N, C-alpha and C positions, 0 to 999 in steps of 0.2 A: 494594566495588562489586558489586551484585547483578545477576545475569543469569539467563536461562532459555533453554535450547536443547532443543527437543523431540526425541524420537527420530524417525528418518527414517520417513516415511509413504509407502506405495506402494500403488497399486492398478492393475489392468489392465482397460481398458475392454473391453466385449464388442463394440464397434463395429469392424468390419473397415476397415482402410485399403485403399487401392488396392494390388493385388498380394497381398492376402490377409493382410497383417500387421495386428497389433493395436496400439492406442495404450496406452502405459504412462505414467502420471502419478505422479511422486514429488514430495514437497514437504517443506520444512523451515521451521520457525518459530523465530525468535530474537527475544528482547526483553531490554533492559537499562534500568534506571532511571538509568544513568550516575551522576552525582554528586548527583542530585536526591533529595529525601526521598520523593517520590511518583512512580510510573510512570503517566503519563497516556496512554501508548501502549497499544493493545489490539488483539489479533488474534483471528481466528475462522476456522474451516473448517466448511463445511456441504455436505451432499450430498443430492440427491433423485434417485433412480433413477440414470440415467447422466449427470446434470448435477452439476458440482462448482463450488463457490463459495469463493473465498479473499478474506478481508477484513482490512483494516488501517485503524485510525483513530488520530489523534493529537489528544487533547484540548488545548484552548487554555489553557495555564497562566496567561497574563496576565489572563484573564477569571475564573479561579477555577473549581473543580470540573470541570475538564476530564476527569478520570478517570471521573467519573460519566457525562458526556456520551458519551465514546467507547464505554464499556461498554454504555450504553443503546442506542445506535444499532446496534452490531454484534449484540448479543443479539436485538434486535427483528428485524433483517433475517434473521439466521440461523434463528431460530425459524420465521418465516413461510415461508422457503425450504424448510426441512425438512418443513414441513407440506403442501407442494405448491404454494405460490405462487411459481412460478419466473419470474414476470414481474418482473424486478429493478427496473425503473423504479417500479412500484407499491410494491414493498417499500421502496425508498428514500424515496418520498414519504410513505408511512405512518409510517416511522420518524421522519422530519422533523416531521410533525404531532404524533406522540406525544411527541417531545422538547419541543416548544413547550408542550404541555399540562403536561408534567412541570415545566417551568420555572415556569409559573403556579402549579401546585399547591405547589411548594416556595418560592414567592416569590423566584425566582432568575432574573428576566428578563434581568439583565445578566451572567449567567454560564452555565455548562453549554453550551459550544460546542465543536465538533470538526471536524476534517477527515474525509474518507472516501475510501478506495480499495476497489474491488471488481473482482475478475477472475472472470468467468464462462466456464467451458469446457463446451461442449455441441455435439453434432453436428459434431465435428471443426473447430470454430471457437472463437476466444477473443474476448471482448468486455470492454473495460475501461471502468469508470465511476470518476469521481473528482470531489471537491470540495475545494478548498484547496490546500495545498502538499505533501501526501504524494504520492509518485510511484509510477507503474508503468512499469517498463522492459520492453521486449520485444526479445529477441535472437533472431535466426534464424541457426543455425549458430554461428559465432564473431563475428558482427557485430551491432551495434545497429541494429535496424530502426526503432524508434520509442520515444518516451516521452511520457507525459502532460505537459501544460504547466501550470505552477503558476498558481493564481489569486492572484497576488501583485503588488505594486507593481514589484519588480525584473523580473519576467517581462514586464510591460507595457512597461517601459523598454527591455528587450531587443527586444521585438517592434517597437518604434518606432525602433530603431537607436541609442538614446541610450547604451546600455551593451552590452558583449559578453556572450555566453553564459557565459563563464568568470567574469564579475563577479557573477553572481547569487548564488553560494554564500555569499559573505561581505559582501554589500551591507548597508549600514547599515539599510535598510528591508526586509530580507528577511522579517521576521516580520509585515509589514503585509499582511493578506489582505483581499480584497474579496468572497470567496465562502466560506462555511462552513456547516455544519449547525448549526441552533439560532438562526438569524436568519430573520425573516419573509421568505418569498419571494412575489413577485407572479407568478412563473412558475418552473418547475424550473430550478435553478442548477447541477445536476450536468452534467458533460460526458461524452460517450460517444466512445470510440475503438474502431473496428472495426465489424463482426466481422472478425477476422484469420483467414484459412484456415490450418489447422495442417497442417504437412508431416511432423511427427514429429521435428523438430530444433529446437524452440523452447525458450527459457528465459525465464522471467518473474521480475521482482523487484519486489515491493511494499515500499516503505520510507518511514519517517517522515523529516522534514527533518533530525532529529538524526543520521540514518544517512547520507543522501546528501551532507550538507554536508561530510563528512570523507573521502569517497572519490569520485574522479572516474571517469567512464565508461571511460576507458582501463584503469584498474586493475580495474574490474569485469570487463572483457573478458579481461584478463590472467589473472585468477583463474579465469574461466570456462573458458579454454583448457586450464588445467592440472588443473582439478577432475575427479575421477573419479566424483563423486556430487553431488547437490544439497546434501547435508549438508556436504560438504567445501567447496563453493563459498560457502555462507552463513557457515560458521564462519571461513573465512579472511578474508572481507570484513569481518566483525565485528571481527576482530583488527586489521585495517588501520584501521578507523574509530577504535578506541581509541588505537592507536599514533599515528596522524596528529593526532588531536585533542590529545593530551597533548604531542606534539612541537611543536605550534604554540602552546603555552602556554595551552590551554583547561583551566583549573583547575576549572571547574564544568560538566562535560559534561552536555548535555541527555539526556533519554531517547532511546535509539536502538533501532529495531526493524526487522525485515525478514521477509518471507515469500518464499522462493525456490521456484519451481515448474519442474520439468523435464517436457517432453512429448517422448517418444521412441517410435520404432518398435521393437517387439520383434524 
């Protein structure tokens, strides 16, 4: 089983918090191809001045060449952001248009599709963007404040009251998505959550469905309470995902990836 865990990354913002304290952001990236031959998950970090962007995408394996789609989208967004285009909606739309052109160029109109999650931290706020069923969780202190809602059939069934929230994880139609990157849009299909004011005690988790499928929110919070660093938090959750997946007889684990972000006061 192949996996990758980056070294812990940390920076301190120059922007003062109320009371004269400064913001410290640390992050950890984890990715594993599970039992699959190809890892279609892709992660990226980008920075422009005092703005920081965290990205995760999960290519759709059932459509083929999902790894190419996830890398194309994130590389395009990150490059534009680092060059000074910090208007994330325009970055997302430009990457979507570019992916559609790339599909035509490669004669791959029925493939090269991907989910997208993006966490933008700027001016002591956090804004979350997503398309598909990769998720962003936002914890404040030790409690879950919010999470993005999947663009999937089970999430729709949950919203209508036909199934419970707990039934989404292993629903038979969980992989049926109605919004992804790489399909013609007549209007923007990404969803925006926030901006969320940062108080210096936030923890964010961006993760693919192969990750959140095997770890419940209570376990995420349990690990968060005990973790002394974002590196420890992500590593322990990744171990939980692997253990739980195999314990329930999952012999062909999907790719599973996560980006953890801590925002703390110095």
